N, C-alpha and C positions, 0 to 999 in steps of 0.2 A: 128966790136964789135961785141964780142963771142956769142957763144951760153949763158954763164953762166952772161954777162951782160945785155941782152936782159930782162931772166929771174929776174935778179936783179929789173931793170926799171919796170917790171909791179908786183911785189911784192910789191914797191916804191907807183902807183900811186894807186893799189887797198888797200892799208893801210889806203892812205890818204881818200879813197874813202868811205870806212867802218867807220870811224874816222868823217867823215862830218855827214855820216847818221847816226850814232850812238847820233850823240849830238845836233843835227837840231830839235830847240823846236817846239814842236805842238801849233798851235796857239789857244789860250784862247776859250774855246767852239767847237772847231773839238775835232776828235777824230780817230782813227781806228779800225773804228766799223767792225765788223764780217761779214763774203759776205754776210750771210742770216738772215737781222738782221734787228730791224725796230727801232727807235729814240722814246723814251715818253718824253713829259717833265712835271714835278712833283716839284711845287713849284717852287727855280729859278733856278731844275738845271736838266740838263739829261742825259739819262742813258740810253743805248742799249741794245737790247734785242731779242730772236729770237720770229722770223715771228711764229703769233701764239698765243702767250704768253697773258693768261690772265689777266688783271691788275684790283685790286679792290682799292678803294684809298678812305679815307674820308679826308675832310680839314675844317679847322679852320680860320678865317683868320678876323681880332677883335675882338678876341676870340670870336665869333661864329663860326658853325658847319656851313659847305657848301652843301646844299642839291641840285643836279641836275636831274632835269625829264624830259628826253624827249618824242617827240612826245605829247605835250598836244595842245589840240584846244584853242583859246581863250574863247570859251562857257564852256570848261575843267577848265579851269583857274579860271574863273568866278566863277563856281561851286564849285572848291576847298575854297576858299577865303568864300563865303557865308556859304558853311560847316563846315569850322572850325570856323566862329563865333558866327554859331546856337550853334555849342558843346560847346563851352567858356561861352553861353551865359546861357547855361542848368545844366552850372556844378556850386554846391554852396560851398561858402568859408567857412570858421567856422567860422566866424569875425562879417558874412550878408554879403546879396549880392551876386554876380558872380562873376564866373571868371575871364570874360572878364572886363577888364580897359577902352581899349580904342579902337577907329580905326582910324590912322591914315595915309588917303590918299590922299599920295606925290602928286601921278599922277595916270590914271588909270591904268597903268602896271605897279604899284611902290605901296605897301601896305605894311604898319604894322599893327599889332595885337598884343596887349600891355595887357597883362594877367598875374596874379597870378601866379610866382612861383610854388607851389603849393595850395593845398586848406589850408592850416595851414600857409601860411608864412604869416611874417610882414613885412618884411624886402628888401623882390628881387622884382621883377618882373620881365616876359618870354617875351620877346622880336621874333616878329617870322616877317621876311619884305621879301615878295613876289615882285621878280623882272621875269615880263616873257617880254619874248622877240616872235614879235607873226610872225616875219619874220625865225625864227627859228624853231619856238616852241618847245622854250628852254621853262620852269620856275626853275627857282634861289631860295632855300628859307634859310636865313640868320637865325640861331635860336639862340638865348643868352643872359643870366643873367644881370640885373642891380638893381642896388641898388632903392627902391622902394622911392624917396624923387622927391621932385618938379623937385630940381635944375637936378639933375641926368637927369629926366627922359627930360628935357630941352635940357642937351646935349645930350644923343644918341637921339634924335630924329635931331637935327642937323647934329650931325655924317651920321646919316641915308640920309638926303638926298645930303649932299657933297659927299656921297658916289655911288650918283646912276649913275652919267659916271662912274664911275672908271670901270667898268665889262661891258665887251663885249663876243662875243659868239666867241669860238674856234672850231677848226674838233677836233677830240678826234688825231689825229698822226698830225696836225699843230705846230708847232715849230713859239712862236711871234719873231718877229725881235723889239719891243720895250719890254721898260723896264716892269716889272709886275712879277704876281705870279699867275702859269699855277695850274688849278682848272678840276673838270672831264667838259670838254666840255666850257671851260668857261678863261677868263685871270682876274686878279685883276689888273688893271694899274695903281700900284701905288708902290713906292715905300719907303714911309714912315714906319719909324719905327713900327713897331706895332706884336700884337699877334700872328703871324703864324704856323700851325703847319700841319703835314700831321702825314699817316700814311697808306702802302702801301703793300698789298701784292700780290704776282706777281706768278703764277704757269704756268710754263710751256705746249707747246702741248705733249700732250700723254707721259707725264713726272711727274704722281700725287706722285711719291716718293721724286720728288723736288720741294721745298720753300723758295722763296728769300722774307724778307723783309724789306724795309723801312721806317724810323720812323723820324720825323725830327721836330725843332720847335725851334726858335729862344730862345736865352736863356741870362740874366743875370747875372748868378751865373756859367759859366765857372766849378767851383770846381778845383783842382788841379789836374791834368793832368801828371800821369807818364810815364816816358818813362823806367822806371825798366824790366827787366825780369821780368820773372812769381816765387813766392817766392817758397825757397823749402816745405814751408805749400801747397800751391797749386798745386806744385808735387806731394807729398806723396796723395792730393784728385783725384790726375788725377792717379796714379797707382791705386788705390785703384780700381776705379770702372772701371781701364783697357781699359785708354784712351791716347792716343799716338797723342803727339801736334807734329804739320807740320811744322805749323810758328808762330812765338810768339817774334812782331818785331814794332819795332816805322814804317809809311806805311803813309804816307803823298798823297794825294789826290788831286792836283788841287789846291793848297793854304791852302786846310784845313789840321791841325798838326795833326795826327791821330796812330791807332794802331792796329795793325792786329793778329789774333789769331784763329787759326787754327788748330783742331782738327779730329779726327776719333777716332769709337770705337777701342779696335786691335784684337779685333773676328772675325771675319763674323756672323752674323746671318740670315737666310736665303737664305745663298749665298753671300751675299753683306754686303759691311761696309758700321758705320753708319757714317756721317761726321756733323760735327758742326763749321761752319765759320763763323766768325766775324770781319769786321773795327768799329772801331768809335772813333768820333772824338769831345772833348768837345765842341768844336767851341771858336766862340769871343766873348765878352760880349759887347750884345746890337747889333749884326751885324747881318742884314737879308742875309748878302750876306756868311757867315759861321755862318753859326746854330749848334747847337748838332746833329748829325747825326751817326746813328746807324743801319748799313746793314747789313746782316744776312744770311747766307743759311744753308739750313740743309737738313736732307735727311728724311722720314719717311716710317716705315716698312709696304709697299705694293705691296704684294706679285704678283699683279697684270699687274701691272705696265714695263714697258721697262725699265729697269736699267739703267741711261745715264752714270754710272763713273763707268770700268772693273778693277782700278788701281786709287792708290793714284795721280798720274802724268793725271792723264784724270781730274779726281777732280779738280785740282790743276791750269789745263791748263784755264776751262771750267770759274772757279771763276774768275780769272785774266781778263778774254775778256771782263766780266760782271765790274768786281771791276772798273778796269783800264779807260772804257770806262764811268764815270760819271764824271761828270765836269759841271761846274758854266755856265751857258747859257751863249753868249753873249749880253751884254746889259741888265743881268733883271735886 
């Protein structure tokens, strides 16, 4: 065998190796995360973020906003209920009587207060359900509105009772293995179609000039999603504001059909380029696993911050590392 033959054989096997590597599918719910990153569970999706990232998220499930309070003693829980009841009893409704309508003690650690939505409301009740987990010293408050009639009130009471066992405690960085919707320090263990929403703001460690947002909600009206390139009118607007388009293309993420639109200011300000990156999917009608999602990264003018991006290539590489890690959680 000649030297050239050996080179040809080596080149052949290297080609086969790289072809197999390139087309080996990733397992659902896993990603090639950055070496210095942490995986966060938000709703039914996972995302990898640099260690030390601060995440502030607001969640809605079954139409109710969820508030999570940690480090709450049993006495603090009882005091919270008592104070809220007293406050509603002292507030007058314009039609006479007080704001408090009813107290539904489902169990000692699961209580719903029913009140008027406002002092002038005639059609809406406000439901505040307090669920306490003494072992973990965590208090969850679910706050939502409902029609002020007897049938709807009975229906709301039935939903509240059936929902008690759906919530379990979850440490902040725990990745659940069972089906459910991740909230702050909790998991709603249901896969029934309902009004699920969240908005998360992510701030990177020591990088106050870069902010990442993720908003999501289950939709029944996905709209007419277009994969057409940006219209000439849009390009004219971009040019007027000196915006350079870095990417404008169809981009699917883990089965979610979407579009990616990345821009930066054409000129530097304070020695920095300003970036506005967005990926958006319209979701699928009535699908909790494919909600509407809008994922954005933008830079803000903070002269005291250590700037993260020295070039377009740096910005695109960082964006790619975060966006490509967004995936539907296995068995979510």
